[in-house]
C-alpha positions in Angstrom: 0.0 0.0 0.0 1.1 3.5 -0.8 -0.2 6.9 0.1 -1.5 9.3 -2.6 -1.9 13.0 -2.5 -5.1 14.3 -4.1 -4.6 18.0 -5.1 -7.8 19.9 -5.7 -8.2 22.9 -8.0 -11.2 24.9 -8.9 -14.8 24.1 -8.3 -17.9 26.3 -7.9 -18.1 29.2 -5.4 -20.6 28.3 -2.7 -22.3 31.5 -1.7 -25.3 30.3 0.4 -25.4 28.3 3.6 -27.6 25.8 1.8 -25.0 25.3 -0.9 -22.2 25.0 1.7 -24.2 22.4 3.7 -25.0 20.4 0.5 -21.3 20.4 -0.4 -20.2 19.3 3.1 -22.7 16.5 3.0 -21.4 15.3 -0.4 -17.8 15.4 0.9 -18.9 13.5 4.0 -20.7 10.8 1.9 -17.6 10.4 -0.3 -15.2 10.1 2.6 -17.6 7.6 4.2 -17.6 5.5 1.0 -13.8 5.6 0.9 -13.7 4.2 4.4 -10.2 3.1 5.5 -8.6 4.5 2.4 -8.7 8.0 3.9 -5.4 8.7 5.6 -6.0 12.4 6.0 -9.2 14.0 4.8 -7.3 17.2 4.3 -8.6 20.7 4.2 -9.2 23.6 1.8 -6.3 26.0 1.4 -6.4 29.8 1.6 -4.0 32.6 0.8 -0.7 31.7 -0.9 2.6 33.2 -1.9 4.8 31.7 -4.7 8.6 31.9 -4.1 10.9 31.9 -7.2 14.4 30.5 -7.3 15.9 34.0 -6.9 13.9 34.5 -3.7 11.3 36.9 -5.2 7.7 36.4 -4.2 4.3 36.8 -5.9 1.0 36.8 -4.2 -1.1 33.7 -5.0 -0.1 30.2 -5.7 0.9 29.3 -9.2 -0.9 26.0 -9.1 -4.3 27.3 -8.1 -4.5 24.6 -5.4 -7.8 24.8 -3.5 -7.4 21.8 -1.1 -5.9 18.4 -0.6 -6.6 14.9 0.8 -4.4 11.8 1.3 -5.6 8.3 0.5 -4.0 4.9 0.8 -4.4 2.5 -2.1 -2.8 -0.5 -3.7 -1.7 1.4 -6.8 -1.9 4.7 -8.6 -4.6 3.3 -10.8 -6.7 2.4 -7.7 -6.1 5.8 -6.2 -7.3 7.4 -9.5 -10.4 5.3 -9.5 -11.2 6.4 -5.9 -10.6 10.0 -6.8 -13.1 9.9 -9.7 -15.9 10.0 -7.1 -14.7 13.4 -5.7 -17.6 15.8 -5.2 -15.5 18.7 -6.6 -15.6 17.2 -10.1 -19.3 17.9 -11.0 -18.8 21.6 -10.1 -16.0 22.0 -12.6 -13.1 21.4 -10.3 -10.3 18.9 -11.0 -8.2 16.5 -9.0 -4.5 15.6 -9.5 -3.4 12.3 -8.0 0.3 12.0 -6.9 2.0 9.0 -5.3 3.7 10.1 -2.1 7.3 8.7 -2.2 8.6 8.1 1.4 11.9 9.9 1.6 12.3 10.7 5.3 
């Protein structure tokens, strides 16, 4: 088993409490269906600063990352299949799946 980082970008802006509650219910249902594969449910991310090789900075993250989760799966292909159920996808968001390589 390996761990996989799910990097979320985009998705619809949720402006009403009802939309926010519906989204949270969808995320809860998805995480519930994933069961033991969820290592870290993650969180949304907020403000960001990009740092270039020369040390200069720019406001905002270059990747547009909006959140993350970590899953455990037998392979990258299995992790991708699990990620296909992400509730961010129907609202126009995307998910990138990365294998986490233990280095430390």
